[in-house]
N, C-alpha and C positions, 0 to 999 in steps of 0.2 A: 432744559439745558443742564441744570444742576444734577438732574437724575442721570443723564448720559455721562457727565463728568464723574459722578460717584461710581457708576457701573464700570467705567474705564479704569478708575483707580482701584476698584476691587479686583478687576481682571489682572491688572498689573501686579497687584500685591500677591494674588494667587500664583501667577506665573513665577514671581520672585520666590515665593515660598517653596514651590515644587522644585525650582532650580536649585535653591539652597539645600533642600532635602537630598536631592540627587548628588549635589556637590559633596555632601558629607559622607556619602556612601563610598566604600572602598571599590576600586576598579577591579573588575574580574574579566578574565579571558576564557571563553568557553571553547572546548574542543568539540566540533560537530563532525561526526563520522558517518560516511555512507560508502557503498561498495560498487556504485556504477561509475562509468567514466565521467570526467569533467564536462564532456560534450553533451551529456544526458540532460534533459530539461529539469530533472530534479535538482541539479546543481544550482540553477537560477532560482528555483523555488526556495531552496535553503538560504541562498544569499539574500533573497527578498525578506525572508523571515528574520534573518540575523540583522539586516540593516534596519528593519522596523524596530526591533528590540533595542538596538543601539540608540536610535533616535529617541524612543520613548523613555529610555532610562537616563537620558541626559548624557549619553556617552559613557556611562559607567559599566555597561555590559557589552564587551566586545566579543568577537568570535573569530576562530580560524577553522576553515572547512578542510577536512581530510577526505578526499574522494578515493575511489578505485581501490578499496581494501588497504589503504596505507597504514591504518592502525590495527587491522585484523580482518580475518576472513568474513565473508557475507554471513555464513551460518552462525558466527559468534557474536553478532552485534548486540543481542539482548544482554548476554553475559558481560560484554564490554561496558555497557551502560551500568549494569549492576555493580561491576567491580571498579568503576572509575577509570578504566582505560580510555573511555570517551565520556565526555560530560553529557552529550546528547547524541543519540544514535538512531539510525534508520533500520528498522527491523521488519523482516518478513516472518511472521509467526509460523507460516506454513513450512518454513525450512526445517522446523523441528516437530515433525508429526506427533500428535498426542500430547504435546506439552501445553498447548493453549486451545483446548477444545471448544470454548465458548465462541471466540471470534472466528473459529473455523466455519461457522454458519455462513459467513460471507463468501466462502470458497465454493459453496454448492453451485453446480452448473445452472445456467440459464436464470440467474437471479436479478442482475442489474442491467439496465439499458445503456448506461454511460458512466464515465468516471466522475463527472461533476455532481450529479444528483446522487449517485451511488456513494460517493465519499461523504456527503452530508448525512445520508441515511445511516451509513455504517457508524460514523462518529457519534451521532446523536444517540443511537441505540447502545453502543458499546460503553459509553461513559458510566453507565450504571453497573457494569461488570468488570471494568478494567482493574480496579483496586483488588478485587477478589482473585482475578486470574493472573495479574502481573504485579504482585505485592513487592517485588524486589526493586522496582523502579518507580519513578514519578511519571505517570502517564501524561502525555501532552495532547496528542491527537491521533486519529485513525483515518485511513483513507484507502481508496482502491485505484488501480489504473483503469483505463478504458478497456472494455471487454476484449479478451484475446481469444485465440482459437488454436486448432491443431495444424501444425505445418509438418510435412513429412517428405521423405525421399521416395516413398511408394504411395500410390493413390489409396486413400481411405475415404469411404463414403458412408458406411453404416457401422454400428458398434462391433459387429462380428468380424470386421476387417482387422481389428486390433489383435485378435488371437495370434499368438506367436511372434508379435513384434516387440521391439525394445523401444520404449518411449521415455523421454525425460519429462516428468510432471513438473508443474509449477509449484505445487504444494502437496501436503500430505493427503488432502481430500482427493485430488486428481490422481495421486499415486494409488490410492485404494480403488478408484474407478478403473484404472489401467489393469490392476490385478484382477478385479472382478470380471473384466472382459477377456481375460486370458493372456494379457500382455505381461511384459517384464519391465520393471522400473529401472532406469539408469539415473543415478543421482549426480547432478552437476550444478554448480552455481551459475548464475547468468553469465558471468565473464568466461566461464569454461565451457559453455554449452556448444559453441560453434565447433570446437575441437572434437568433441565426442561424436558429433554428427559427421564431420568431415572424415573421421577415421572409421566410420561405419559402426562405432560402438553403439550408437542409437539410430533408430530408423525414423524417429520423429520427435517433435517437441511441442508442448503447450506453451505458447508465448504470445504476448501482445504484438500488434502489427508493426508499429514504429520501431520498437526495440529489435524486432527481427531484422530490420534493415540496419539499425545502428550497430548491432553486434556482428554483422556480416553473416547471419544465419540464412538470409535469403539466397546466398551464394551456394549453399550446400543442401537446400531443400527444393523440391520442384512443385509440390502440391500444398494447397491450403484449403481448409473447409471454410467457406464464406458464410460464417454465422458467429454471433457473439456468444461463445460457449461458456466462458468463465471469467472471473476476475480473481486476482490475488489480493489479500488484505495486507496492509502495512500499518505500522505504528511508529510514531516519533516519540521517543521516551528519553527521560533524563535521569542521571544519577541522583539518588535520593539525598545523599549527603551534600552534594553540590547545591541542589535546590535549597535545602534547609540552611545552608551557610550564607545564603544571600540575605541582604537587608530586607525588611518587610516590604518596602516600596518596590524593591527590585523583584521580589517574588510576585508582587502584583503585576508588574510588567510581563513577567513570564506567563502568569495566569491569563492575562489578556491576549496572549499569543497562542494559547492552547484551548481553542474554542472550535465549535462546529464551523463557524464562518471561516476560520483560518484553515480548517481541514480542507474545505472546498478550494480556498485560495492556494493552498499548498499543492493540491492535486491538479489544479486547473491546467497549468502549462504542460504537464505530463499527459493528461487526458487528451488534450488537443494534439499533441505530438503523436500519440499512439493512434488516434483516429485517422490522422493524415497518412499514416503508414500503409493503410489498406490500399489506397489509390496508387501509391508508389509500387507496391508489389503486384497489383493487378496489371500495371503497365510494363512490367519486366518481361522481355522476350522469353518465351518458353515456359513461363510460370503458369500453372493451371489452377484456376480458382474453382473450387467445387461447390456449387450452389445446391443446397439440400432441398429436396422436394418436401412438401408437408408430411408425407408418410415417413420419410427418412428422419426428419426432425423429431417426429413423435417417437421413433425408435430410440434416438439419442436421449430424449427426455425420460422415457420409461427406463432406460438402462441406468439412469442416475438415481432412481428412487431408493435403492438400497443405501445410498450414501446418506440420505436423510435419516434413515433408521440408525445407522452407525453413529451419526452425529448426535442424535437424541440419546443414545445409550452412553456416549462419552460425557455428555452434559449431566446426565443423571448421576453418573459416578462422581461428578464434581459437587453433587449435593443440591442441584437445582432442578426445577421442573422444566423439562425441555419444551413442553407445550406453551408454557408462559413465556419462556425466552424467545421462542419462535414467533409467538403472537406479538411480542414487543417489537421484534425486528420487522414484521409485516406492517405494523403501525407506522414505524419510521419510514419504511419504503413508500407507503401510501402518502404520508405527509409531504415527502419531498418529490413525489411523482418519479420515483427511481426504478420502478419495476420493469423487468424485461417483458416485452410483448412479442408474440410470434409475428 
């Protein structure tokens, strides 16, 4: 009985200590910026992250979320975090081709099977390279969406069908793929993508399933390749000065929310949303789902092999051994059972 009483007293004292510690901290309000609409599942994931931080910090770290490019364009979010326009920002590294060559490994086609395990594998792997590749910001976590595919206004079945077409790629790696196959890239952020398709500026787009419906792109395309062709990589990063200005125990709270477990939790609602979009599009009247034969799938996979060589060359220019970087990624994919299987 005395032992239980002593343990209870210790627990009460500890909770009082931590409460007192947080109470002594200055209150801060973080600006969290992203560029998708508030209806997007990422909004709820960010809110979950912010609420957990507020709770664990004893209420000393609050947040305000700015969605839909309110603080700046999608392409600018890394620099916005670097410059303090946003305290924490949602970044697609592939929006700036060539700037972040290491994490671009995650963009290579036919790599991940889903957004849950893919996010765990990508985050666990990239943590050893983030400080080298993104030194201007404080890295929090990395993740992917559920695999997307190619949606188009004209039917595309094999890689040679891309010749002469204008496509909006999801990232720089897919942009190179389009060029290699004789197509032309049309650059547009996710919020602007529907318009370029509706006006005929682009013939097709690489996009995840659920977001194709969310952004209204399903209304301006007729065909979709029914295969998990690619994922885009994303990072959640923080302004360095803002992180450094926090009290030590507040930084610890942030650190506890910048983990591989949080990467999967952060990505989870979005991954489920994108996965559910496939069935929605398949049920739309007049929409054609193109299921690839094994021979056609092999053609697509073979057509992507030059992308691996280009990625390796870019990583080598960064001063790293691409074979080791790739081996580390494969180890992470195996650990989390995240690999794509035909």
